[in-house]
C-alpha positions as CSV (number, residue, x, y, z in Angstrom):
1,M,-70.1,112.7,-57.6
2,A,-70.2,108.9,-57.4
3,D,-73.0,107.2,-59.7
4,A,-75.6,105.9,-57.1
5,L,-76.3,102.9,-59.4
6,L,-72.8,101.6,-59.1
7,F,-70.9,100.1,-56.3
8,N,-68.0,102.4,-55.4
9,P,-65.8,101.6,-52.3
10,H,-65.2,105.3,-51.5
11,T,-68.8,106.1,-50.9
12,Y,-70.2,102.7,-50.1
13,D,-72.5,102.8,-46.8
14,P,-74.9,100.0,-46.7
15,A,-77.3,101.9,-44.4
16,H,-80.2,99.8,-45.5
17,F,-78.9,97.1,-43.4
18,D,-78.8,96.5,-39.6
19,P,-75.7,97.7,-37.8
20,E,-73.7,94.4,-37.6
21,T,-74.2,93.5,-41.5
22,R,-73.2,97.3,-42.1
23,R,-70.1,97.1,-40.1
24,L,-69.0,93.8,-41.7
25,L,-69.6,94.6,-45.2
26,R,-67.7,98.0,-44.8
27,A,-65.1,96.2,-42.8
28,T,-64.7,93.9,-45.7
29,V,-64.1,96.6,-48.2
30,D,-61.8,98.5,-45.9
31,W,-59.8,95.2,-45.5
32,F,-59.2,95.1,-49.2
33,E,-58.7,98.9,-49.7
34,D,-56.0,98.8,-47.0
35,R,-54.2,95.8,-48.7
36,G,-54.1,97.7,-52.0
37,K,-54.1,96.9,-55.5
38,R,-50.4,96.0,-55.9
39,R,-51.0,93.2,-53.2
40,L,-54.3,92.3,-54.7
41,I,-52.8,91.8,-58.3
42,E,-49.6,90.0,-57.1
43,D,-51.6,87.3,-55.2
44,Y,-53.7,86.7,-58.2
45,R,-50.6,86.4,-60.6
46,S,-48.6,84.2,-58.0
47,R,-51.5,82.1,-57.3
48,A,-51.3,82.6,-53.4
49,W,-53.9,80.8,-51.3
50,L,-56.3,83.0,-49.6
51,G,-55.0,82.3,-45.9
52,D,-54.9,86.0,-45.0
53,F,-58.3,86.6,-46.5
54,L,-59.8,83.8,-44.5
55,A,-58.1,84.8,-41.3
56,F,-59.7,88.1,-41.6
57,A,-63.2,86.4,-42.1
58,A,-62.6,84.2,-39.1
59,K,-61.4,87.2,-36.9
60,E,-64.5,89.1,-37.9
61,R,-66.9,85.8,-37.7
62,L,-68.0,87.1,-41.2
63,F,-68.9,83.5,-42.8
64,A,-70.3,82.5,-39.5
65,T,-72.6,85.5,-39.2
66,F,-73.7,85.4,-42.8
67,L,-73.9,81.6,-43.3
68,T,-75.4,80.3,-40.1
69,P,-79.4,80.0,-40.4
70,A,-81.2,80.9,-37.5
71,S,-82.2,77.5,-36.5
72,A,-78.3,76.7,-35.9
73,A,-77.5,80.4,-34.7
74,K,-75.3,81.0,-31.6
75,D,-76.0,84.7,-31.7
76,E,-78.8,87.2,-32.8
77,D,-76.8,88.5,-35.7
78,Q,-76.6,85.0,-37.4
79,R,-79.1,84.2,-40.3
80,W,-79.3,83.2,-43.6
81,D,-80.2,86.3,-45.3
82,T,-80.0,86.4,-49.1
83,A,-80.0,90.1,-49.5
84,R,-76.9,90.8,-47.4
85,I,-75.5,87.5,-49.0
86,A,-75.8,89.2,-52.3
87,A,-74.2,92.3,-51.2
88,L,-71.0,90.2,-50.1
89,N,-70.9,88.5,-53.3
90,E,-70.7,91.8,-55.1
91,I,-68.0,93.2,-53.0
92,L,-65.9,89.8,-53.2
93,G,-66.4,89.9,-57.0
94,F,-65.3,93.4,-57.2
95,Y,-61.9,92.6,-55.6
96,G,-61.2,89.2,-57.1
97,L,-63.2,86.0,-57.9
98,D,-60.6,83.9,-55.9
99,Y,-62.3,85.4,-52.7
100,W,-65.6,85.0,-53.8
101,Y,-65.0,81.4,-54.8
102,A,-63.9,80.3,-51.4
103,W,-67.0,81.9,-50.1
104,Q,-69.1,80.4,-52.6
105,V,-68.1,76.7,-52.3
106,T,-68.4,77.2,-48.5
107,I,-72.1,78.1,-49.2
108,L,-72.5,74.8,-51.4
109,G,-70.9,72.7,-48.8
110,L,-73.3,74.0,-46.3
111,G,-76.5,73.3,-48.2
112,P,-76.7,69.6,-47.6
113,V,-76.0,70.1,-43.9
114,W,-78.7,72.9,-43.4
115,Q,-81.1,70.9,-45.2
116,S,-80.5,68.0,-42.9
117,D,-82.4,66.5,-40.0
118,N,-79.0,65.6,-38.3
119,A,-78.6,67.8,-35.2
120,A,-75.0,66.6,-34.5
121,A,-73.9,67.5,-38.2
122,R,-75.6,70.8,-37.9
123,G,-74.2,71.6,-34.6
124,R,-70.8,70.5,-35.9
125,A,-71.2,72.9,-38.9
126,A,-72.2,75.9,-36.8
127,D,-68.9,75.2,-34.5
128,L,-66.7,75.0,-37.6
129,L,-68.1,78.4,-38.9
130,S,-67.4,80.0,-35.6
131,Q,-63.8,78.7,-35.8
132,G,-63.6,80.3,-39.1
133,E,-63.4,77.2,-41.1
134,V,-64.4,76.8,-44.8
135,F,-66.4,74.1,-46.6
136,A,-66.8,72.1,-49.6
137,F,-69.3,70.4,-51.8
138,G,-68.2,67.0,-52.9
139,L,-70.6,66.2,-55.8
140,S,-68.9,66.3,-59.2
141,E,-66.6,63.5,-60.5
142,K,-63.9,63.6,-63.4
143,T,-65.7,60.9,-65.4
144,H,-69.2,61.8,-64.8
145,G,-69.1,65.6,-64.0
146,A,-72.1,66.5,-61.8
147,D,-74.2,63.6,-63.4
148,I,-75.1,62.2,-59.9
149,Y,-77.1,59.4,-61.2
150,S,-73.7,57.7,-62.4
151,T,-71.7,58.6,-59.0
152,D,-68.7,56.1,-58.3
153,M,-68.3,57.3,-54.7
154,L,-69.3,53.9,-53.2
155,L,-70.5,53.3,-49.6
156,E,-70.1,49.9,-48.4
157,P,-72.0,49.2,-45.1
158,D,-69.9,48.4,-42.0
159,G,-72.2,46.3,-40.0
160,N,-72.5,48.9,-37.3
161,G,-75.0,51.4,-38.8
162,G,-72.2,53.3,-40.7
163,F,-70.3,52.7,-44.1
164,R,-66.9,52.6,-45.6
165,A,-66.6,55.1,-48.4
166,T,-64.2,54.8,-51.2
167,G,-63.9,57.0,-54.6
168,S,-62.9,60.1,-56.0
169,K,-64.4,63.7,-56.4
170,Y,-62.9,66.2,-59.0
171,Y,-63.4,70.0,-59.3
172,I,-64.1,70.4,-55.7
173,G,-63.4,74.0,-54.3
174,N,-61.9,74.3,-50.9
175,G,-61.2,70.7,-51.0
176,N,-57.7,71.3,-49.5
177,A,-58.8,73.1,-46.3
178,A,-62.3,72.3,-45.7
179,G,-63.3,71.4,-42.1
180,L,-66.3,69.7,-43.4
181,V,-67.0,68.3,-47.1
182,S,-70.4,67.2,-48.0
183,V,-70.1,64.4,-50.2
184,F,-72.4,62.5,-52.5
185,G,-72.1,58.7,-53.0
186,R,-74.3,55.8,-53.2
187,R,-74.5,52.4,-51.3
188,T,-73.2,49.3,-52.6
189,D,-76.1,47.2,-51.1
190,V,-79.1,49.3,-52.5
191,D,-79.9,49.8,-56.2
192,G,-81.4,53.0,-57.8
193,P,-82.2,56.4,-56.0
194,D,-82.9,54.7,-52.6
195,G,-79.2,54.1,-52.5
196,Y,-78.1,57.8,-52.6
197,V,-76.0,59.1,-49.5
198,F,-74.9,62.4,-48.6
199,F,-72.5,62.3,-45.9
200,A,-69.9,64.7,-44.0
201,A,-66.1,64.0,-44.4
202,D,-63.2,65.9,-43.0
203,S,-60.4,66.9,-45.3
204,R,-58.0,66.3,-42.6
205,H,-58.8,62.8,-41.9
206,P,-56.1,60.3,-43.1
207,A,-58.5,58.3,-45.3
208,Y,-58.9,61.7,-47.2
209,H,-56.2,62.0,-49.8
210,L,-55.9,65.3,-51.7
211,V,-54.7,64.4,-55.0
212,K,-54.1,68.1,-56.5
213,N,-55.5,71.4,-57.6
214,V,-57.0,71.0,-61.0
215,V,-56.6,74.6,-62.1
216,D,-53.8,77.2,-62.2
217,S,-55.3,79.5,-59.7
218,S,-55.5,80.9,-56.1
219,K,-58.7,78.9,-56.1
220,Y,-58.1,75.6,-54.7
221,V,-60.3,73.3,-56.9
222,S,-59.3,70.0,-55.9
223,E,-59.2,66.6,-56.8
224,F,-59.6,64.2,-53.8
225,R,-59.9,60.5,-53.0
226,L,-61.5,58.7,-50.2
227,E,-60.0,55.3,-49.4
228,D,-61.9,53.2,-47.0
229,Y,-63.1,56.5,-45.3
230,P,-65.1,55.7,-42.1
231,V,-68.5,57.2,-42.2
232,A,-70.3,56.9,-38.8
233,P,-74.1,57.2,-38.4
234,E,-73.6,60.7,-37.2
235,D,-72.0,61.8,-40.3
236,V,-74.9,60.9,-42.6
237,L,-76.7,64.1,-43.8
238,H,-79.3,62.4,-46.0
239,T,-80.2,59.1,-47.8
240,G,-82.3,57.9,-50.6
241,R,-84.2,60.7,-52.8
242,A,-83.7,63.1,-50.2
243,A,-80.0,63.2,-50.9
244,F,-80.8,63.8,-54.5
245,D,-83.2,66.6,-53.8
246,A,-80.4,68.2,-51.3
247,A,-77.9,68.0,-54.3
248,L,-80.4,70.0,-56.5
249,N,-81.7,72.3,-54.0
250,T,-78.0,73.1,-52.8
251,V,-77.4,74.1,-56.4
252,N,-80.4,76.4,-56.4
253,V,-79.2,78.1,-53.4
254,G,-75.6,78.2,-54.8
255,K,-76.3,79.5,-58.5
256,F,-77.9,82.6,-57.3
257,N,-74.6,84.0,-56.0
258,L,-72.9,84.1,-59.6
259,C,-74.9,87.1,-60.7
260,T,-73.8,89.4,-57.9
261,A,-70.3,88.3,-58.4
262,S,-70.5,89.1,-61.9
263,I,-71.6,92.5,-61.2
264,G,-68.9,93.3,-58.9
265,I,-66.3,92.4,-61.4
266,C,-67.9,94.4,-64.2
267,E,-68.1,97.5,-61.8
268,H,-64.3,97.4,-60.9
269,A,-63.4,97.0,-64.5
270,M,-65.6,99.8,-65.6
271,Y,-64.1,102.4,-63.4
272,E,-60.8,101.4,-64.8
273,A,-62.0,101.3,-68.8
274,V,-63.7,104.6,-68.6
275,T,-61.2,106.2,-66.7
276,H,-58.5,105.0,-69.2
277,A,-60.4,105.8,-72.1
278,H,-61.4,109.3,-71.0
279,N,-58.0,110.2,-70.4
280,R,-56.2,108.6,-73.4
281,I,-55.5,111.1,-76.3
282,L,-55.7,109.6,-79.8
283,Y,-55.3,111.6,-83.0
284,G,-55.5,114.8,-80.7
285,R,-58.8,113.8,-79.1
286,P,-59.7,111.9,-76.1
287,V,-60.7,108.4,-77.0
288,T,-64.3,109.1,-75.8
289,A,-64.8,111.6,-78.3
290,F,-65.4,108.8,-81.0
291,P,-68.9,107.8,-81.6
292,H,-68.4,104.2,-81.5
293,V,-66.5,104.6,-78.2
294,R,-69.4,106.3,-76.6
295,R,-71.8,103.8,-78.0
296,E,-69.9,100.8,-76.6
297,L,-69.2,102.4,-73.3
298,T,-72.9,103.5,-72.8
299,E,-74.1,99.9,-73.9
300,A,-71.8,98.4,-71.5
301,Y,-73.1,100.7,-68.7
302,V,-76.7,100.2,-69.3
303,R,-76.1,96.4,-69.5
304,L,-74.5,96.4,-66.2
305,V,-77.4,98.6,-64.6
306,G,-79.6,95.9,-66.1
307,M,-77.8,93.0,-64.5
308,K,-78.2,94.9,-61.1
309,L,-82.0,95.8,-61.3
310,F,-82.6,92.1,-62.3
311,S,-80.5,90.8,-59.5
312,D,-81.9,92.9,-57.0
313,R,-85.4,92.2,-57.7
314,A,-84.7,88.2,-57.9
315,V,-83.5,88.6,-54.3
316,D,-87.2,89.6,-53.2
317,Y,-88.5,86.6,-54.9
318,F,-86.1,84.4,-53.5
319,R,-86.5,85.7,-49.9
320,S,-90.3,85.7,-50.3
321,A,-90.4,82.0,-51.6
322,G,-92.5,79.2,-49.9
323,P,-94.4,75.9,-50.9
324,E,-97.2,78.0,-52.6
325,D,-94.8,80.4,-54.2
326,R,-91.8,78.9,-56.1
327,R,-91.4,81.8,-58.7
328,Y,-87.9,82.0,-57.9
329,L,-87.2,78.5,-59.5
330,L,-87.5,80.5,-62.8
331,F,-85.8,83.7,-61.7
332,N,-82.8,82.0,-60.2
333,P,-81.6,80.1,-63.4
334,M,-81.8,83.3,-65.0
335,T,-79.8,85.0,-62.6
336,K,-77.0,82.3,-63.4
337,M,-77.4,82.3,-67.0
338,K,-78.9,85.7,-68.2
339,V,-76.7,88.2,-65.8
340,T,-73.4,86.2,-66.0
341,T,-73.6,86.3,-69.8
342,E,-74.4,90.0,-69.8
343,G,-71.3,90.3,-67.7
344,E,-69.4,88.7,-70.4
345,K,-71.0,91.2,-72.9
346,V,-70.1,94.2,-70.5
347,I,-66.4,93.2,-70.4
348,D,-66.2,92.6,-74.1
349,L,-67.6,95.8,-74.8
350,M,-65.2,97.9,-72.8
351,W,-62.2,95.8,-73.9
352,D,-63.0,96.7,-77.5
353,V,-62.4,100.4,-76.3
354,I,-59.3,100.1,-74.1
355,A,-57.8,97.4,-76.3
356,A,-54.3,96.1,-75.3
357,K,-54.7,98.1,-72.0
358,G,-56.8,95.2,-71.0
359,F,-53.9,92.9,-71.2
360,E,-51.7,95.0,-68.8
361,K,-50.5,93.3,-65.5
362,D,-51.0,96.1,-63.3
363,N,-54.6,96.5,-64.0
364,Y,-57.5,94.7,-62.4
365,F,-59.2,94.5,-66.0
366,S,-56.9,91.8,-67.2
367,Q,-57.9,89.3,-64.4
368,A,-61.6,90.4,-65.0
369,A,-61.4,89.5,-68.4
370,V,-60.4,85.9,-67.4
371,E,-62.6,85.6,-64.6
372,I,-65.8,86.8,-66.0
373,R,-65.7,83.8,-68.6
374,G,-66.0,81.3,-65.5
375,L,-69.2,82.4,-64.0
376,P,-71.8,81.3,-66.8
377,K,-70.0,78.0,-66.7
378,L,-70.5,77.3,-63.0
379,E,-73.4,75.6,-61.3
380,G,-74.5,74.1,-64.6
381,T,-73.9,75.7,-67.9
382,V,-75.7,78.4,-69.7
383,H,-77.3,75.6,-71.9
384,V,-78.5,73.7,-68.9
385,N,-80.2,76.8,-67.3
386,L,-81.6,77.9,-70.7
387,A,-83.2,74.4,-70.9
388,L,-84.4,74.6,-67.4
389,I,-86.2,78.0,-67.7
390,L,-88.1,76.6,-71.0
391,K,-90.1,74.4,-68.5
392,F,-91.7,77.7,-67.3
393,M,-92.3,79.4,-70.5
394,R,-96.0,78.4,-71.3
395,N,-97.2,79.3,-67.8
396,H,-95.5,82.5,-67.4
397,L,-96.3,84.0,-70.7
398,L,-99.9,82.7,-71.4
399,D,-101.3,81.6,-68.0
400,P,-100.8,84.2,-65.2
401,I,-102.6,84.2,-61.7
402,D,-103.4,86.9,-59.4
403,V,-101.0,86.8,-56.5
404,P,-99.8,89.6,-54.0
405,V,-97.1,91.9,-55.0
406,V,-93.7,90.8,-53.6
407,P,-92.2,93.7,-51.6
408,T,-88.6,94.9,-51.6
409,R,-87.0,92.5,-49.0
410,L,-84.1,94.3,-47.2
411,D,-85.5,93.0,-43.9
412,A,-83.3,91.3,-41.3
413,A,-85.1,88.0,-41.7
414,D,-83.7,84.2,-42.0
415,D,-84.8,82.7,-45.3
416,D,-85.3,79.3,-43.9
417,F,-87.4,78.0,-46.9
418,L,-84.1,77.6,-48.8
419,F,-83.3,74.7,-46.8
420,R,-86.8,73.1,-46.8
421,Q,-87.6,73.5,-50.6
422,G,-88.6,69.8,-50.8
423,P,-88.7,67.3,-53.7
424,A,-86.8,69.2,-56.8
425,R,-89.6,68.5,-59.2
426,G,-93.0,69.7,-60.5
427,L,-91.6,72.9,-62.4
428,G,-94.2,72.9,-64.9
429,S,-96.7,73.5,-62.3
430,V,-95.3,76.7,-61.0
431,R,-97.5,79.8,-61.7
432,F,-96.6,83.4,-62.1
433,H,-98.3,87.0,-61.8
434,D,-98.9,88.6,-65.2
435,W,-95.6,89.9,-66.5
436,R,-97.6,92.6,-68.5
437,T,-98.1,94.6,-65.7
438,A,-94.5,95.5,-65.4
439,Y,-94.5,96.6,-69.1
440,D,-97.8,98.3,-68.8
441,A,-96.3,100.7,-66.0
442,Y,-93.8,101.9,-68.6
443,A,-96.0,102.1,-71.8
444,E,-94.9,105.7,-72.4
445,V,-90.9,104.7,-72.6
446,P,-90.6,104.1,-76.4
447,N,-88.3,101.4,-76.2
448,V,-90.1,99.7,-73.4
449,A,-93.2,100.0,-75.9
450,R,-91.2,98.5,-78.7
451,F,-89.6,95.7,-76.7
452,R,-93.4,94.8,-75.6
453,E,-94.3,94.5,-79.3
454,Q,-91.5,91.7,-79.3
455,A,-92.8,90.1,-76.3
456,D,-96.4,89.9,-77.4
457,A,-94.9,88.3,-80.6
458,L,-93.3,85.7,-78.6
459,C,-96.7,84.5,-77.1
460,E,-97.9,84.4,-80.5
461,F,-95.1,82.1,-81.4
462,V,-96.0,80.0,-78.6
463,T,-99.6,79.8,-79.3
464,T,-99.2,79.4,-83.3
465,V,-96.1,78.2,-84.4
466,A,-94.5,76.2,-81.3
467,P,-91.9,73.7,-81.7
468,D,-93.7,70.3,-82.7
469,E,-92.8,66.9,-81.0
470,E,-89.7,66.5,-83.4
471,Q,-88.4,70.0,-82.7
472,S,-89.2,69.5,-79.1
473,R,-86.2,66.8,-79.2
474,D,-83.9,69.5,-81.2
475,L,-82.1,71.2,-78.1
476,D,-80.1,73.7,-80.6
477,F,-83.6,75.1,-81.7
478,L,-85.1,75.1,-78.3
479,L,-82.1,77.2,-76.9
480,S,-82.8,80.0,-79.4
481,V,-86.4,80.1,-78.2
482,G,-85.1,80.1,-74.8
483,Q,-83.1,83.2,-75.4
484,L,-86.1,85.1,-76.6
485,F,-88.0,84.0,-73.5
486,A,-85.1,84.9,-71.2
487,L,-85.1,88.6,-72.6
488,V,-88.8,88.8,-71.7
489,V,-88.3,87.7,-68.0
490,H,-85.1,89.8,-67.9
491,G,-87.1,92.9,-69.0
492,Q,-89.9,92.1,-66.6
493,L,-87.9,92.2,-63.5
494,I,-85.7,95.2,-64.6
495,L,-89.0,97.0,-64.9
496,E,-90.3,95.9,-61.5
497,Q,-87.1,97.2,-60.0
498,A,-87.1,100.4,-62.0
499,R,-90.5,101.4,-60.4
500,L,-89.3,100.6,-57.1
501,T,-86.3,102.6,-57.3
502,D,-87.5,105.3,-59.4
503,L,-84.7,104.8,-62.0
504,D,-83.8,107.5,-64.3
505,G,-86.2,107.4,-67.5
506,S,-83.2,107.9,-70.1
507,V,-81.3,105.1,-68.7
508,L,-84.1,102.8,-68.7
509,D,-85.0,103.5,-72.4
510,E,-81.4,103.3,-73.5
511,L,-81.4,99.8,-71.7
512,F,-84.3,98.7,-73.6
513,A,-83.0,100.0,-77.0
514,V,-80.2,97.4,-76.4
515,L,-82.9,94.6,-75.4
516,V,-84.7,95.5,-78.6
517,R,-81.5,94.8,-80.7
518,D,-80.9,91.7,-78.6
519,F,-84.5,90.4,-79.2
520,S,-84.0,90.9,-83.2
521,G,-80.6,89.2,-83.1
522,H,-81.9,86.2,-81.5
523,S,-84.8,86.2,-83.8
524,V,-82.6,86.2,-86.7
525,E,-80.7,83.4,-85.4
526,L,-83.9,81.2,-85.0
527,H,-84.8,82.1,-88.4
528,G,-81.5,80.3,-89.4
529,K,-81.9,77.2,-87.7
530,D,-81.9,74.1,-89.8
531,S,-85.2,72.7,-88.4
532,A,-87.1,76.0,-88.5
533,T,-90.3,75.7,-90.4
534,A,-91.5,78.3,-92.9
535,Q,-94.0,79.5,-90.7
536,Q,-91.4,79.9,-87.7
537,Q,-89.0,81.6,-90.3
538,A,-91.7,84.1,-91.3
539,W,-92.7,84.7,-87.6
540,A,-88.9,85.3,-86.7
541,L,-88.4,88.2,-89.4
542,G,-91.6,89.7,-88.2
543,A,-90.3,90.0,-84.7
544,V,-87.4,92.1,-85.9
545,R,-87.7,95.7,-84.6
546,R,-85.8,98.7,-84.8
547,P,-85.1,100.5,-81.6
548,V,-86.3,104.0,-81.2
549,V,-83.4,106.3,-81.5
550,D,-83.1,109.5,-79.5
551,E,-79.8,111.3,-79.8
552,A,-80.6,113.7,-76.5
553,R,-81.5,110.5,-74.5
554,S,-78.2,109.0,-75.6
555,E,-76.2,111.9,-74.8
556,R,-77.8,112.1,-71.4
557,V,-76.8,108.7,-70.5
558,W,-73.3,109.2,-72.0
559,Q,-72.7,111.9,-69.5
560,R,-73.4,109.5,-66.7
561,V,-70.7,107.2,-68.1
562,E,-68.4,110.0,-68.7
563,A,-68.7,111.1,-65.3
564,L,-67.3,107.8,-63.9
565,S,-63.8,108.7,-65.0
566,G,-61.7,109.4,-62.0
567,T,-64.5,108.5,-59.6
568,Y,-62.7,105.4,-58.2
569,E,-59.2,104.0,-58.5
570,M,-58.0,101.5,-55.9
571,A,-54.8,102.6,-54.0
572,L,-51.6,101.0,-54.6
């Protein structure tokens, strides 16, 4: 029997979605399954461009249906629905990050367009999607990275209301094939933020020069250069501060997709790893008979379940966001930073078990072990996102407000607020509901209660031994604090989703045993920081806890892991 907590292509039926969404998701799974594992792996190894997948997507109008907001829709099934976008992220991650990447950078390329008031550009984008085209996001540069304050893409006014653009962009996915590239630059005649411009370019234009693919991969992560590229008034998407905000808000939309891609990678790898380990005989016993193997695979499983629970609940806050409810601005970098680094841990735990098997070229696992590393590093590093969530810590931990409970959001609604987020500032004013409510609901679960002690201790840290002014400039110290705060938020949304889905109590308890150990580990790390004061060191050691051990509980969870053996294998 398939584990209902994990995606399994053999049993997948997204019946909670509308009929067309359900059909498209299932059709995507069937397309990959029909191609088979041998072709999947061979295309990955040969760095083949994704033309056949994009042809399938175009034929089914997959991108057009999922990525056209209602305001630009050409039929009733088109909308920007984060719940079904997340479902497709998971499927594409399950079969290979290259497929997900072409879809992901299309999302990024569309961000500035759907935020724009330029009706001509919006109509053009909708038409291109209907034709099966992909998109690209021309933000980063070779010298400056994503430091948009320092862009060297220069736009010189042409005297007719338009510009001539010259400059290069680097690390731009789909830059080889995009029907529309959203490009960020600055005017030569206007200084400061007022000079920023987002404009639409076409990769097929003679003034668009494709330099190379900067990675050795099926992903085409391009370097391109514009030489005297004509930017007509109808190509301009944003100017001034609005262009800056469009860049950051687009990343807000795009970074969310990293979590569910990571989940898909881990799920496929887990089926392979458990099946191999359970059927491998070593010293006359199955590998899974060894206690350390059971512990590692069980920990990988519960971490993966935690990734799914957090991400599913974050969807609800994303979809329920509005000008008066911006809690998603915390949960969004959490999905990017916390869930993707959990994915790395899941793969590492399984790799420790299957060892050399993880290198073999005929397995999915070998590519999973490589691709899982990329997700924490895209759309802002882990460090950048950790620093970002610290802006919310005091309000979240210490100053909750009463707000209506956000429901599960699987309804067929258009998430239009994502394209009218407004100015990308004021994070310190975002307010949250009381995180303790989620923990109180599971106070009887031993390791939830134990972790709650640590969360309360973090509140004490903030109120009694918070970083002073000098430490507040020590990012190395602050990042350790950020890891502790991230764990509290991670646990909160896991518990909220556990309540909504009636998660098995043994799985939840085992998961929080892992989180207790994680909190203790980060506390010890903070204790050792060069700038930690004596009071902070004492606090750090005082926050260390031992998880509540229950052998019967651990055995029950192990049986769930063991049952994964043989439940899914991709046909050759």
